[in-house]
Backbone as JSON Lines, residues from 0, in Angstrom:
{"i":0,"aa":"X","n":[-35.56,-41.29,-18.43],"ca":[-33.96,-42.41,-18.04],"c":[-33.54,-42.34,-19.55]}
{"i":1,"aa":"X","n":[-31.74,-42.03,-19.4],"ca":[-31.36,-41.42,-20.66],"c":[-30.69,-43.36,-20.24]}
{"i":2,"aa":"X","n":[-30.62,-43.77,-21.64],"ca":[-30.96,-45.28,-21.54],"c":[-28.64,-45.3,-22.07]}
{"i":3,"aa":"X","n":[-27.88,-45.87,-21.56],"ca":[-26.45,-45.35,-21.85],"c":[-25.96,-46.89,-22.35]}
{"i":4,"aa":"X","n":[-25.54,-47.22,-23.31],"ca":[-25.06,-48.41,-23.24],"c":[-23.61,-48.96,-22.12]}
{"i":5,"aa":"X","n":[-23.73,-49.72,-21.44],"ca":[-22.48,-49.95,-20.84],"c":[-21.15,-50.71,-20.79]}
{"i":6,"aa":"X","n":[-21.94,-51.1,-22.59],"ca":[-20.45,-52.38,-23.58],"c":[-20.05,-50.64,-24.81]}
{"i":7,"aa":"X","n":[-19.34,-49.65,-23.87],"ca":[-19.24,-49.27,-25.0],"c":[-18.0,-49.16,-25.6]}
{"i":8,"aa":"X","n":[-17.72,-48.69,-27.27],"ca":[-16.5,-49.53,-27.82],"c":[-15.47,-49.46,-26.8]}
{"i":9,"aa":"X","n":[-14.52,-49.67,-26.34],"ca":[-13.35,-49.03,-25.45],"c":[-12.31,-49.8,-26.43]}
{"i":10,"aa":"X","n":[-10.41,-50.08,-26.76],"ca":[-9.48,-50.52,-27.3],"c":[-9.3,-51.51,-25.64]}
{"i":11,"aa":"X","n":[-8.29,-52.94,-25.84],"ca":[-8.32,-53.91,-25.79],"c":[-7.48,-53.65,-23.92]}
{"i":12,"aa":"X","n":[-7.57,-54.24,-23.09],"ca":[-6.56,-53.72,-22.63],"c":[-5.47,-53.02,-22.53]}
{"i":13,"aa":"X","n":[-4.68,-54.27,-22.95],"ca":[-3.17,-53.7,-23.55],"c":[-2.45,-53.5,-24.99]}
{"i":14,"aa":"X","n":[-3.01,-51.98,-24.95],"ca":[-3.27,-51.38,-26.19],"c":[-2.54,-49.93,-26.18]}
{"i":15,"aa":"X","n":[-1.98,-49.73,-26.7],"ca":[-0.86,-48.64,-25.89],"c":[-1.69,-47.34,-26.25]}
{"i":16,"aa":"X","n":[-2.22,-47.35,-27.92],"ca":[-2.76,-46.12,-27.26],"c":[-3.86,-45.38,-25.98]}
{"i":17,"aa":"X","n":[-4.29,-46.57,-25.16],"ca":[-4.99,-46.9,-24.14],"c":[-4.08,-45.75,-23.42]}
{"i":18,"aa":"X","n":[-2.64,-46.76,-23.24],"ca":[-1.79,-45.73,-22.81],"c":[-1.6,-44.99,-22.84]}
{"i":19,"aa":"X","n":[-1.33,-43.74,-24.4],"ca":[-1.2,-42.58,-23.81],"c":[-2.79,-41.75,-23.97]}
{"i":20,"aa":"X","n":[-3.74,-42.63,-24.33],"ca":[-5.24,-41.23,-23.57],"c":[-4.61,-41.59,-21.79]}
{"i":21,"aa":"X","n":[-4.62,-42.42,-21.14],"ca":[-4.21,-42.97,-19.38],"c":[-3.09,-41.79,-19.26]}
{"i":22,"aa":"X","n":[-2.25,-41.87,-19.88],"ca":[-0.56,-41.17,-20.07],"c":[-0.68,-38.98,-20.11]}
{"i":23,"aa":"X","n":[-1.76,-39.0,-21.55],"ca":[-1.9,-37.6,-21.19],"c":[-2.67,-37.52,-20.07]}
{"i":24,"aa":"X","n":[-4.46,-37.82,-19.15],"ca":[-5.14,-37.84,-18.28],"c":[-4.22,-37.16,-17.29]}
{"i":25,"aa":"X","n":[-2.82,-38.18,-16.68],"ca":[-1.89,-37.87,-16.2],"c":[-1.44,-36.66,-15.94]}
{"i":26,"aa":"X","n":[-0.58,-36.39,-17.13],"ca":[-0.23,-35.02,-16.99],"c":[-1.35,-33.43,-16.86]}
{"i":27,"aa":"X","n":[-2.22,-34.28,-17.58],"ca":[-2.62,-33.01,-17.61],"c":[-3.47,-32.62,-16.12]}
{"i":28,"aa":"X","n":[-3.3,-34.03,-15.1],"ca":[-4.51,-33.81,-14.14],"c":[-3.01,-32.89,-12.37]}
{"i":29,"aa":"X","n":[-1.34,-33.2,-13.26],"ca":[-0.49,-32.98,-12.77],"c":[-0.03,-31.67,-12.48]}
{"i":30,"aa":"X","n":[-0.6,-31.08,-14.29],"ca":[-0.35,-29.89,-14.65],"c":[-1.75,-29.26,-13.25]}
{"i":31,"aa":"X","n":[-2.58,-29.53,-13.19],"ca":[-3.62,-28.4,-12.23],"c":[-4.93,-28.18,-13.48]}
{"i":32,"aa":"X","n":[-5.41,-29.11,-14.83],"ca":[-5.69,-28.6,-15.01],"c":[-7.21,-29.06,-14.48]}
{"i":33,"aa":"X","n":[-8.66,-29.07,-14.83],"ca":[-9.76,-29.3,-14.54],"c":[-10.34,-30.86,-14.72]}
{"i":34,"aa":"X","n":[-10.37,-31.46,-13.26],"ca":[-11.28,-32.7,-13.39],"c":[-12.11,-33.25,-14.26]}
{"i":35,"aa":"X","n":[-12.7,-32.13,-14.84],"ca":[-14.1,-32.52,-15.23],"c":[-14.17,-32.46,-15.91]}
{"i":36,"aa":"X","n":[-12.82,-31.37,-16.9],"ca":[-12.52,-31.45,-18.29],"c":[-11.44,-32.72,-18.6]}
{"i":37,"aa":"X","n":[-10.13,-33.21,-17.46],"ca":[-9.44,-34.33,-17.66],"c":[-10.45,-35.53,-18.48]}
{"i":38,"aa":"X","n":[-10.91,-35.92,-17.25],"ca":[-12.13,-37.17,-17.56],"c":[-13.16,-37.54,-18.8]}
{"i":39,"aa":"X","n":[-13.18,-35.95,-18.73],"ca":[-14.11,-35.62,-20.87],"c":[-13.79,-36.06,-21.3]}
{"i":40,"aa":"X","n":[-11.98,-35.1,-21.46],"ca":[-11.05,-35.63,-22.17],"c":[-10.85,-36.97,-22.83]}
{"i":41,"aa":"X","n":[-10.57,-37.62,-21.42],"ca":[-9.83,-39.05,-20.86],"c":[-10.91,-40.39,-21.89]}
{"i":42,"aa":"X","n":[-12.13,-39.39,-21.5],"ca":[-13.51,-40.51,-21.68],"c":[-13.81,-40.85,-22.94]}
{"i":43,"aa":"X","n":[-14.02,-39.23,-24.3],"ca":[-13.68,-39.29,-25.55],"c":[-12.84,-39.64,-25.81]}
{"i":44,"aa":"X","n":[-11.44,-39.34,-25.38],"ca":[-10.66,-40.59,-26.7],"c":[-10.61,-42.24,-26.59]}
{"i":45,"aa":"X","n":[-11.03,-42.53,-25.64],"ca":[-10.34,-44.2,-25.14],"c":[-11.86,-43.87,-25.9]}
{"i":46,"aa":"X","n":[-12.89,-43.41,-26.34],"ca":[-14.28,-43.84,-26.54],"c":[-13.56,-44.37,-27.87]}
{"i":47,"aa":"X","n":[-12.99,-42.85,-29.33],"ca":[-12.58,-43.17,-30.15],"c":[-11.68,-44.37,-30.69]}
{"i":48,"aa":"X","n":[-10.86,-44.36,-29.64],"ca":[-9.81,-45.96,-29.51],"c":[-10.55,-46.61,-30.06]}
{"i":49,"aa":"X","n":[-11.34,-46.38,-28.99],"ca":[-12.08,-48.68,-29.18],"c":[-13.17,-48.27,-30.29]}
{"i":50,"aa":"X","n":[-13.35,-47.63,-30.59],"ca":[-14.39,-47.29,-31.85],"c":[-13.27,-47.59,-33.02]}
{"i":51,"aa":"X","n":[-12.03,-46.72,-33.38],"ca":[-11.32,-47.48,-34.69],"c":[-11.27,-48.63,-34.7]}
{"i":52,"aa":"X","n":[-10.38,-49.05,-33.67],"ca":[-9.98,-50.44,-33.42],"c":[-11.35,-51.44,-33.19]}
{"i":53,"aa":"X","n":[-12.89,-51.24,-32.95],"ca":[-13.76,-51.97,-33.62],"c":[-14.16,-51.86,-35.37]}
{"i":54,"aa":"X","n":[-13.49,-50.48,-35.86],"ca":[-13.99,-50.48,-37.42],"c":[-12.73,-51.25,-38.04]}
{"i":55,"aa":"X","n":[-11.41,-50.91,-37.54],"ca":[-10.35,-51.85,-38.96],"c":[-10.36,-53.23,-37.7]}
{"i":56,"aa":"X","n":[-10.64,-53.61,-36.58],"ca":[-11.28,-55.08,-35.92],"c":[-12.13,-55.7,-37.07]}
{"i":57,"aa":"X","n":[-13.13,-55.25,-38.31],"ca":[-14.47,-55.8,-38.58],"c":[-14.22,-55.67,-39.53]}
{"i":58,"aa":"X","n":[-13.67,-57.57,-40.24],"ca":[-13.96,-57.56,-41.74],"c":[-14.43,-57.39,-41.94]}
{"i":59,"aa":"X","n":[-15.48,-57.17,-43.1],"ca":[-16.66,-57.37,-44.5],"c":[-17.22,-56.5,-44.16]}
{"i":60,"aa":"X","n":[-17.41,-55.53,-42.89],"ca":[-17.4,-54.12,-42.68],"c":[-17.83,-52.75,-43.19]}
{"i":61,"aa":"X","n":[-18.46,-52.6,-44.08],"ca":[-17.81,-51.28,-44.92],"c":[-17.51,-49.91,-44.29]}
{"i":62,"aa":"X","n":[-17.83,-49.47,-42.99],"ca":[-17.67,-48.53,-42.18],"c":[-17.09,-47.06,-42.48]}
{"i":63,"aa":"X","n":[-15.7,-47.65,-42.53],"ca":[-14.72,-46.64,-42.97],"c":[-14.84,-47.17,-44.6]}
{"i":64,"aa":"X","n":[-14.36,-45.15,-45.4],"ca":[-14.44,-45.34,-46.83],"c":[-12.61,-46.17,-47.24]}
{"i":65,"aa":"X","n":[-11.93,-45.51,-46.18],"ca":[-10.41,-45.8,-46.84],"c":[-9.92,-46.95,-45.39]}
{"i":66,"aa":"X","n":[-10.15,-48.4,-46.48],"ca":[-9.54,-49.61,-46.46],"c":[-8.39,-49.82,-46.09]}
{"i":67,"aa":"X","n":[-7.52,-48.49,-46.01],"ca":[-6.23,-49.39,-45.87],"c":[-5.3,-49.04,-44.85]}
{"i":68,"aa":"X","n":[-6.65,-48.4,-43.75],"ca":[-6.21,-48.13,-42.02],"c":[-5.38,-49.98,-41.13]}
{"i":69,"aa":"X","n":[-4.74,-49.63,-40.75],"ca":[-4.63,-50.73,-40.58],"c":[-4.51,-50.86,-38.71]}
{"i":70,"aa":"X","n":[-4.8,-51.63,-37.55],"ca":[-4.88,-50.57,-35.62],"c":[-4.01,-51.38,-35.11]}
{"i":71,"aa":"X","n":[-3.11,-52.36,-36.17],"ca":[-2.55,-52.92,-35.78],"c":[-0.74,-52.08,-35.62]}
{"i":72,"aa":"X","n":[-0.93,-51.56,-36.8],"ca":[0.0,-50.79,-37.23],"c":[0.28,-49.54,-36.14]}
{"i":73,"aa":"X","n":[-0.65,-48.48,-36.25],"ca":[-1.66,-48.18,-35.36],"c":[-0.8,-48.37,-34.47]}
{"i":74,"aa":"X","n":[-0.91,-49.0,-33.88],"ca":[-0.19,-49.87,-32.13],"c":[1.0,-50.15,-32.32]}
{"i":75,"aa":"X","n":[1.59,-49.56,-32.92],"ca":[3.5,-50.46,-33.16],"c":[4.01,-49.18,-32.95]}
{"i":76,"aa":"X","n":[3.01,-47.77,-34.32],"ca":[3.74,-46.72,-34.39],"c":[3.52,-46.27,-33.2]}
{"i":77,"aa":"X","n":[2.16,-46.4,-32.46],"ca":[2.72,-45.29,-30.62],"c":[4.29,-46.13,-29.87]}
{"i":78,"aa":"X","n":[3.76,-47.71,-29.99],"ca":[4.99,-48.27,-29.18],"c":[6.15,-47.63,-29.84]}
{"i":79,"aa":"X","n":[6.52,-47.54,-30.34],"ca":[7.56,-46.38,-30.71],"c":[7.64,-44.94,-29.93]}
{"i":80,"aa":"X","n":[7.12,-44.65,-31.21],"ca":[7.28,-43.77,-30.71],"c":[7.01,-43.03,-28.93]}
{"i":81,"aa":"X","n":[5.8,-43.58,-28.43],"ca":[6.07,-43.81,-26.92],"c":[6.67,-44.95,-26.23]}
{"i":82,"aa":"X","n":[7.26,-45.37,-25.73],"ca":[7.73,-47.1,-25.48],"c":[6.81,-47.27,-24.3]}
{"i":83,"aa":"X","n":[7.21,-45.99,-22.91],"ca":[6.36,-46.56,-21.75],"c":[4.66,-46.49,-22.15]}
{"i":84,"aa":"X","n":[4.73,-46.37,-23.18],"ca":[2.68,-45.71,-23.28],"c":[1.37,-46.89,-22.42]}
{"i":85,"aa":"X","n":[2.72,-48.33,-22.29],"ca":[2.31,-49.28,-21.34],"c":[1.98,-49.34,-20.15]}
{"i":86,"aa":"X","n":[3.0,-48.95,-19.88],"ca":[3.0,-48.79,-18.18],"c":[1.67,-47.53,-17.4]}
{"i":87,"aa":"X","n":[1.66,-47.14,-17.88],"ca":[0.67,-45.87,-17.66],"c":[-0.8,-47.03,-17.28]}
{"i":88,"aa":"X","n":[-0.72,-48.33,-18.38],"ca":[-2.03,-49.09,-17.77],"c":[-2.34,-49.98,-16.25]}
{"i":89,"aa":"X","n":[-0.9,-49.62,-15.43],"ca":[-0.35,-50.27,-14.36],"c":[-1.2,-48.55,-13.26]}
{"i":90,"aa":"X","n":[-2.38,-48.99,-12.38],"ca":[-2.61,-47.81,-11.66],"c":[-1.71,-47.08,-10.57]}
{"i":91,"aa":"X","n":[-0.41,-48.08,-10.51],"ca":[0.01,-47.04,-9.56],"c":[1.76,-46.29,-10.47]}
{"i":92,"aa":"X","n":[1.98,-46.41,-12.26],"ca":[2.19,-45.92,-12.46],"c":[2.33,-44.26,-12.94]}
{"i":93,"aa":"X","n":[0.07,-44.75,-13.13],"ca":[-0.97,-43.21,-13.2],"c":[-1.14,-42.94,-12.29]}
{"i":94,"aa":"X","n":[-1.41,-43.68,-10.51],"ca":[-0.85,-42.3,-9.78],"c":[0.21,-41.45,-9.43]}
{"i":95,"aa":"X","n":[1.58,-41.96,-9.22],"ca":[2.59,-41.85,-9.61],"c":[2.01,-40.48,-10.21]}
{"i":96,"aa":"X","n":[2.15,-40.31,-11.49],"ca":[2.74,-39.04,-12.89],"c":[1.52,-38.33,-12.38]}
{"i":97,"aa":"X","n":[0.09,-38.3,-12.27],"ca":[-0.85,-37.63,-11.37],"c":[-0.06,-36.46,-10.43]}
{"i":98,"aa":"X","n":[0.38,-37.1,-9.55],"ca":[2.0,-36.72,-9.04],"c":[3.4,-36.15,-8.32]}
{"i":99,"aa":"X","n":[3.23,-36.68,-9.85],"ca":[4.96,-36.2,-10.19],"c":[5.49,-36.05,-11.42]}
{"i":100,"aa":"X","n":[4.74,-35.69,-12.32],"ca":[5.18,-35.61,-13.75],"c":[5.03,-37.25,-14.37]}
{"i":101,"aa":"X","n":[5.58,-37.09,-15.39],"ca":[4.98,-37.83,-16.98],"c":[6.66,-38.8,-16.8]}
{"i":102,"aa":"X","n":[7.06,-39.79,-17.03],"ca":[8.72,-40.22,-17.3],"c":[8.64,-39.88,-18.42]}
{"i":103,"aa":"X","n":[9.69,-40.08,-19.38],"ca":[10.34,-39.72,-20.18],"c":[9.94,-40.87,-21.72]}
{"i":104,"aa":"X","n":[9.13,-40.58,-22.59],"ca":[9.12,-41.73,-23.24],"c":[6.78,-42.27,-22.81]}
{"i":105,"aa":"X","n":[6.17,-41.5,-22.3],"ca":[4.82,-41.5,-21.91],"c":[4.19,-41.4,-22.74]}
{"i":106,"aa":"X","n":[4.44,-40.13,-24.03],"ca":[3.52,-39.78,-24.85],"c":[4.67,-39.93,-26.06]}
{"i":107,"aa":"X","n":[3.47,-39.94,-27.51],"ca":[4.73,-39.36,-28.38],"c":[4.93,-38.29,-28.67]}
{"i":108,"aa":"X","n":[6.19,-37.76,-29.54],"ca":[5.95,-36.85,-28.84],"c":[6.06,-35.98,-30.73]}
{"i":109,"aa":"X","n":[6.35,-34.12,-30.88],"ca":[5.84,-34.63,-32.53],"c":[7.17,-34.38,-33.07]}
């Protein structure tokens, strides 16, 4: 039997980065990408966002070699570049996007 940790690192529920992860999943489903691939990508990106938040929020931990990381600054940058990202934490917004596409400002533009 595989022992799966039920408390995987996830970012806070109201995290803009999590909103971007969910918006990207909705976009990919709307585009017709394979559901398994979308779920796998979403899980990995959400886990990584939580991992980064955990390391940046752990004062006294030496897990990261570059201590210049600022998780809150990262979230503020996402809020600025993707102001609609937080709306994807609401199921109704996510469902609508999977059917009709993303609203402007849902994911950061390069």
